[in-house]
C-alpha positions in Angstrom: 10.0 -39.5 -56.0 7.5 -36.8 -55.9 4.8 -38.4 -53.2 8.6 -38.4 -51.2 8.8 -35.0 -51.9 5.3 -34.2 -50.9 5.7 -36.4 -47.6 9.1 -34.5 -46.3 7.4 -31.1 -46.6 3.9 -32.5 -44.5 6.2 -33.9 -42.1 8.5 -30.4 -41.9 5.4 -28.0 -41.7 3.7 -30.2 -39.0 6.8 -30.3 -37.2 7.8 -26.7 -37.4 4.0 -26.4 -36.3 4.4 -28.6 -33.6 7.7 -26.4 -32.2 5.5 -22.9 -32.3 2.7 -24.5 -30.4 5.8 -25.4 -27.9 6.7 -22.2 -27.9 4.2 -20.4 -26.8 2.6 -22.6 -24.6 6.1 -21.9 -22.4 5.7 -18.8 -22.5 2.0 -18.9 -21.5 3.0 -21.1 -18.8 6.2 -19.0 -17.8 3.9 -16.1 -17.3 1.5 -17.9 -15.4 3.7 -19.2 -12.8 5.8 -15.6 -12.5 2.3 -14.0 -12.0 1.4 -16.3 -9.5 4.8 -16.1 -7.7 3.9 -12.7 -6.7 1.9 -12.6 -3.5 -1.4 -10.7 -3.1 -2.0 -8.4 0.0 -4.5 -10.0 2.7 -6.2 -7.6 5.6 -6.7 -9.3 9.3 -9.8 -8.2 11.3 -7.9 -6.0 13.8 -10.2 -8.0 16.3 -7.1 -10.7 15.6 -5.1 -8.4 17.8 -4.8 -7.7 21.6 -5.2 -4.6 23.4 -1.3 -4.6 24.3 -0.7 -5.0 20.6 -3.1 -2.2 19.6 -1.5 0.0 22.5 2.3 -1.1 21.4 1.2 0.0 17.5 -0.1 3.1 18.2 3.3 4.4 20.3 5.4 3.6 18.5 4.0 5.3 15.3 2.9 7.9 18.0 5.8 9.2 18.8 7.7 9.8 15.7 4.4 11.3 14.3 4.1 14.0 17.5 7.6 15.2 16.4 6.7 15.4 12.7 4.0 18.0 13.0 6.2 20.1 15.7 8.6 20.2 12.7 5.7 21.3 10.2 2.4 21.8 11.2 0.9 20.0 8.5 -0.3 16.2 9.2 -1.6 15.2 12.5 -0.7 12.7 14.6 -3.8 11.4 14.7 -4.5 10.9 11.0 -0.5 9.2 10.9 -1.6 6.6 13.1 -4.9 6.2 11.9 -3.8 5.5 7.9 -1.5 3.2 9.6 -3.6 1.4 11.1 -5.6 1.3 8.7 -3.0 0.4 5.9 -0.6 -2.0 7.7 -3.2 -3.6 10.3 -1.5 -2.8 13.6 2.0 -3.5 11.0 0.9 -7.0 10.1 0.6 -6.8 6.6 3.1 -8.5 4.7 3.9 -5.3 2.8 4.9 -3.9 5.9 6.7 -7.1 7.4 8.6 -7.5 3.9 9.1 -3.6 3.0 8.5 -1.5 6.4 5.9 0.3 4.5 3.0 1.1 6.8 1.1 3.1 4.3 0.6 0.8 1.0 2.8 3.9 -0.7 3.5 3.0 -4.2 6.5 3.4 -6.4 9.6 3.2 -5.2 11.7 4.3 -2.4 16.0 5.2 -3.1 15.4 2.7 -5.8 14.0 0.1 -3.7 10.6 -1.2 -4.0 8.1 -4.0 -3.9 5.6 -5.8 -5.9 1.9 -7.3 -4.3 -1.5 -7.5 -5.7 -3.9 -5.4 -4.7 -7.3 -4.7 -4.9 -8.3 -1.3 -5.5 -11.8 0.3 -6.6 -12.6 1.7 -9.8 -15.6 2.8 -11.4 -17.6 1.5 -7.9 -16.2 -1.9 -8.6 -13.2 -3.9 -6.7 -10.9 -4.9 -8.6 -7.0 -6.9 -8.5 -4.6 -5.0 -9.9 -0.7 -5.7 -9.6 1.1 -3.0 -8.1 4.7 -1.3 -6.9 5.0 -0.4 -3.8 8.1 1.3 -1.5 10.6 -0.4 0.3 11.7 1.3 3.4 14.6 0.2 5.6 12.8 0.7 8.6 9.6 2.1 10.2 10.6 6.1 10.8 11.9 6.1 7.2 8.2 5.2 6.4 6.6 7.4 8.6 8.7 10.1 7.4 8.4 9.3 3.8 4.8 9.4 4.1 4.6 12.8 5.8 6.1 14.3 3.3 3.8 13.2 0.6 0.7 13.8 2.2 2.1 17.7 2.8 3.5 17.9 -0.5 0.1 16.4 -2.4 -3.2 15.7 -0.1 -2.7 18.6 3.3 -0.8 21.6 1.5 -2.3 23.9 4.6 -0.8 24.4 8.1 -1.9 23.9 11.1 -5.1 22.5 10.7 -6.3 21.6 14.0 -9.2 19.0 12.9 -8.4 15.9 12.1 -12.0 16.0 10.5 -10.5 18.4 7.9 -7.6 16.3 7.4 -9.1 12.9 6.9 -11.8 15.2 4.2 -8.6 16.5 2.6 -7.1 13.4 2.3 -10.5 12.3 0.7 -11.2 14.6 -1.6 -7.5 14.7 -3.1 -7.5 11.2 -3.9 -4.7 9.9 -1.4 -7.1 6.6 -1.7 -9.6 5.2 -4.5 -12.2 3.6 -1.3 -14.6 6.1 -1.0 -15.1 5.6 2.0 -11.7 6.3 3.1 -12.3 9.3 5.3 -15.2 7.8 7.6 -13.0 4.8 8.2 -10.6 7.2 9.3 -12.3 8.9 11.5 -13.6 5.9 13.1 -10.5 4.4 13.9 -9.1 8.0 15.7 -13.0 8.2 17.7 -12.5 4.2 18.9 -8.5 4.3 19.6 -9.0 8.3 21.2 -6.0 9.1 18.8 -6.7 12.9 18.9 -4.8 12.8 22.1 -1.5 12.6 20.2 -3.1 15.5 18.5 -3.6 17.5 22.1 -0.1 16.6 22.8 1.9 18.0 19.2 -0.5 21.4 19.2 0.6 21.9 23.3 4.1 20.9 23.1 6.9 23.4 21.2 9.6 22.5 19.2 
């Protein structure tokens, strides 16, 4: 009788251990599946786009960027366009097509957001992190929100006429973790002659 009791206890203990292991394994698999369901932002090379595609995108961003500069005299259009090119790869990034987010701005917009894995630089090393990005109803809202964010936190001075000073302020005030961010923007501005939008904005009147 005593042997049977011990046998029952052992069976119950083994059953309990198997159940606990099953619950733990299920949780791990669920977490792994959830993690894998979140896409990773992947950028395309600029040379994958035709001259027509690039020109069209630059004009789409440049027109509202000029209008915004005329209102607040803060973020030069060339900087806005260069950031849009770099962050969205001429508007083709998954973040842009999914959430109309041209600039990779994190957080929420009127309670709307999407999640992506992305690469960031910490202590000189590139790491993969899960981040929450703002979701916009359209590109115009993305450009206007970017302008407001930059004006409030990164380029607070008005009437800046030098795009190099603007990109330097973005870098110095921590807009991006990439230590070469300002240099990349400067190269894009020169390559695509984006300063012509600055001249248009500076010379126009509201």
